[in-house]
N, C-alpha and C positions, 0 to 999 in steps of 0.2 A: 783251695784244696778240699773244702767241704764236699764239693760235688764228687770228688774222687771216692770219698767214703760211701756216699749214696750209690755211686756207680758200681762199686764192688759188692754192695749188699746183695745185688741180684745174683751174680755168680756164686757167692757163698751159699745163699739160701737155695738156689736152684740146684747146686751140687748135692745138697741134702735131699732135695725134692726128687732128683733123678733116681736115687736109690729107693726112696719111698714109692715112687711111681712103679718102678720095676717090681718091687715087692707086692704092691697091690694088684698089678696086672697079672703077675705070675700066680699069685695065690687065690685071688677072688675073681679075676676076669679072664682066666685062661680060656674058658669056653664061652665067654660073653662078649658082646660088642663093646668096645671101649667108649662108644658114644655115651653109654650109661654113666661112666665116670665123670663126664663133663657136666652132668646134672648137679654134682656136688659143687663144682666151681660156680655154676649159675646161682645156686642157693646161697652160697656165701656172699656173692655180690649183691644179691637181693636183700639179705639181712643187713648189709653195710649201708644201703641207700638211706634209711631213716637217720642213721648216725651222721652221715655226711650232711644231710639236709638240716639236721638240728644245729650243727655248728656253723653252717653256711647256707642260710635260706636263699641266698642269691643264686644258687645253682639252678633254680627254676626260672631265672630271668633271662636266659639265653634265647636267641631266636629259634624258631621251629626248625629252620634249615640246619643250623649249627647242631642242635640237639640230635637231629636225625642222622647227620653224618658222623657225629661222635658215637652214636649207637651202632652205626654200621662198623666203625672201627672196633668196637667191643665184640660184635658178632664175628668179624674177621679173625680176631684173636682166638676166639673159641674154635673156629674152623681150623686154624693153624694147629692148635693143640690137639685137635682130633686126628690130624695127619701124624703128629708126633706120637700120640699114644698108640696108634695102629702100627707105627714103626717099632716102637719099643716093645710091643707085644710079641714081636717076632725075633728081636735081637737084644743083645746085652746093652746096658747103658753106655759102656765104654766104646761101643761101636757106633751108636747113634749120636752121642755127644759131639764128636768132631765135625759132623755134617752141619751143625749149627753155624759153623764159620761162614757158610754160604750167605747167611743173613747180612753180614757186613758188606758184601759186594752189592747186594740188592739195595741195602739201606743207603749206601753212598750214592748210587745212581739215582734213586728216587728223591733223596734229599737235595741233590744238585738240581734236579728237574723242577721240583715243586717248592723247595724252600730257598733255593739259591745259595746253598751252603758250599763253601770251598774250603780247602785245607792248605795250610802252609806245608812246605816240603818236609820239615822235621816232624810235624804231626802225622803227615801221610806215611813217612818212613817208620814212625813209631807204631802206627796201625798195622803196617806190613809185618813188623817184627812180632807184634802181639798175635797176629793170625798165624804166622809161621811157627811161633812157639806153641800155640794151641794145637796146631796140626801135628807137630813133632811129638806131642804127648801120646797120641794114638796113631802114629804114622801107618803102622801095619794095618790097622782096622780101616783107616781112611782109604788106603790103596785097595784093600779087598772090596770095599763098597763099590768102587768104580769098576773093578774087574768082573765081579760076578753077582752083584746084588742090586740090579737095576730097579726092581720094585721099591726097595728101601730108598734108593737114591731119588726116585721120582717123588715119593711121599715127602722126603725132606726138602726137595726143591720147592714143592708147593708150600710146605710149612714155612720155610724161611722167607720166601717171597711175600707171602701173606703177612707174616710177622713184620717184615720191613715196611710194607704198605701201612699196616696198622700203626706202627711207631711214628711214621712220618705224618699221618693224619692226626695222631694224638698231639704231636708237638705243634703242628700248625694251629689247631684250635686252642691248645693250652696257652699259646702266645696271644691269640686273638681274644679269648675270653678269660678264663682263669683255670688254674690247675685243678681245683676241686670240682668245678663245674664240668670239666672234661672227664675227670675220674667218674663223677656221678653218672653222666650219660653213657660213658663207656660201659659201666656196670649194668645200666639198663639194657644195653645191647646184648651183653652176656646173658642176662636173665631171660630175655626174649628168646635167645638161641636155645637155652636150656628148656624153656617151656615148649619150644618146637620139637625138641627131642622127646619130651614126655608125651606129646600128642601122638607119637607113633606107637600104635598098640604093642608091637613086639618089644620096644624099648621100655615101655611102661611096665610090662609084665616082668622083664628082667630086673628092673629097678626095685619093684616091690618084692620080688623073690629074694634078692640080695638082703633086704632088710629082714625078711623072715628067717633066712638061713644063718646070717652072720651079722646081727644088728650091732653088737658092741664093736668088733674090730672095724667093720665097714664105716660106721659113723665116726668112731674115735680117730682112727688112722687117717681117714679122709679129711676130717676137720683140721687135724694138726697139719697135714700136708698142704691143705688149701691156705691156711694162715701163713705158713712158711712161704709159699709161692706168692701170696698177696704182698707180704712184706718186701720181698725181692722186687716184685713188679712195681710197687709204689716208689721204691728207692731209685730204680733205674729210670722211671718216667720223670721223677723230679730232677735227677741229674741231667737229663736231656734238655732241660730248659736253659742250661748255662753254657753248654759246649755243643759242637756239632754232633748231630745224632749218629753219624757214622762212627765217631770216636766212642760213643757209648756202646754201640753195637760191637765194636772191636773188643772193648773191655768185657762185655758180656760173653764174648767167645772164650774167655778164660774159665768158663764153667767147667770145661773139660779137665782143667787142672784140679779143680776142687772135687770133681767127681772121682778122680784118681785118689786124691788125698783122703776123702772120706771112705773110699774103697779100702785103703790101707788100714784105717781104723777098724772097719768092719772085719777085714781079714784077720787082724790081730786079736781083736777082742770078741767078735761075734761071727766066727767063720761061716756059720750056716746062712748068714744073710749077705755075704759078699766074699768073693775070692779074687784078689788081685795078684798079678805076677810080681813078686818081690825079689826077683833075681837081680844081681849086681848090674848087668847090662841094661836091664829095664829101668832100674833106679837112676842110673847115669843118664839115660835118655830123658827121663822126666826132669832131672835136675837141670839139664841143658835147656829144656823147654821153659822151665821156670825162670832161668836167667834171661832168656830172650824176651819173655813176657815182661819181666821187671824193667829191662832196658827200654822196651817199647813204651811202657807206661810212663817212664821218666821222660822220654822224648816228647810224648804226646801231651805231657803236662807242662811243657815249657811255654 
């Protein structure tokens, strides 16, 4: 049961992160390229490397090939987040969030091909219920995406496929080597990706300009957001060592539910930062979605 707690840490933290991302992108990156925001993720990963090495010096003992592919997985994660940030720059968090359900489909296919993972019928049915419940939360937004928002859909297709590939690569090497060694070299890949962004003159100018214009908010809010996302990411990656990675991906899809939940809190207490539809039909729809997710999680945990 402990794996379930770690698995849900991701959706909870990412639900918070969705709203922070939207706030950052809307307020400080409305006219900037969101690639600049990825530099903060890279910097946090870079600062974490000495800490991981201090507690587990064996992270440097993996083979060169393993370290390289783990780093590739980290760079892939950054690329996926770049697609996501460019999507959320144009749309509301509640519109983008449901499209993350596509990751579960890609993850199941890749895990079957490369990890040989299969699912029992009740776990598979539980995953289906979780996905259906997550989609029900924002059914109108999800349908609208397919009807008239093809650029958004394409960005999220690439994002979710790359995330699925990175997750499968992570589990493969975490099982072959060690959890912290895989985390270490994944962060190395993220840091290298961030350095690559800084080497582009236009991005470097935007990055330094943001510091000059809004040093406090940009650093403080970004740092808090990156720590939140880091906590969720570590929890989900750890949980993936104990159960099929497709199941973890399905549980991660409940991020939409937490996006809505935190949206309610913002609407109620800080309306200038979030506005959710709190009408009775909408609340009933969300409650039905939550019940489907709960049943799906119960089945998948059997």
